Steps between C-alpha positions, in 0.01 A plus 500: 500500500411135531401261231138382489611148591681590825219652707210361698192462281223751561147378563419599140791291368400208721142519370623509139721198567203307640259595221739453209835345594647560154424872507836597653695293248302652212556854635871432553527365144321807360727737693811314384388508137434875514841562657661282229311694229630831637854362512473379140368840387798671662736245344339552157549876532868447580549253213329736253733783607801269453374397155464865395851582624651200318311582179633858511854382570500227233346737247775755562772234470355362176470847345857589605630169358294555181349157556130520408430130558661192649403148606582348837373186677193461282400867507536773241578841646442804279487875535149635467305817567154500656279803449268607779240768429269676743311828517727802548498675835197723528315331215180344627397159364180638342706745290729223375198271445327770293812549285531125440131472406523801266802350321370150437626324812168463685566128537780585747268685735336294771269623771610347827342514839722440800366191678577626852338837431195329351469273803516799734247697297255208489534450876420869550200475266369194684552672836312809380219322311478162669566317173656527156288724272306311232677676214847423647430138591528356144826687447694340784574160643527497876642196674542463873780259576546376857858534619710516812693818553795547732658784686782508750420519867225372723 
């Protein structure tokens, strides 16, 4: 497969170059930034996995050495336990939410609407009705943001 820079320009590309000479540079910059973002995301995932492995290893060494805390190069390292809690398998969120509300923890319960699902639902409503219903309109904020999307290929 050839790179976009080593082929004869199509008539469409030639027209774009005449109309807006900076368009190719801007599109190349955008593509490069998106590739760099993907590379950084992959690198972050790798670094986070390395951090978790080192934390586990250092924790085990400190426990074995009975060394709960030490200082090195301006940092204090100490053994700690983090507690993570989530709904048990098979327990639906509404059941847990009801229990929390019944036992004085209503302030922990938040109703959340998934933004992507809401966007899809509103698009379907607009497609079906031609517009946002009057009773829904004050409940949502709908912004249309112009953007440039990319996909591989011609």
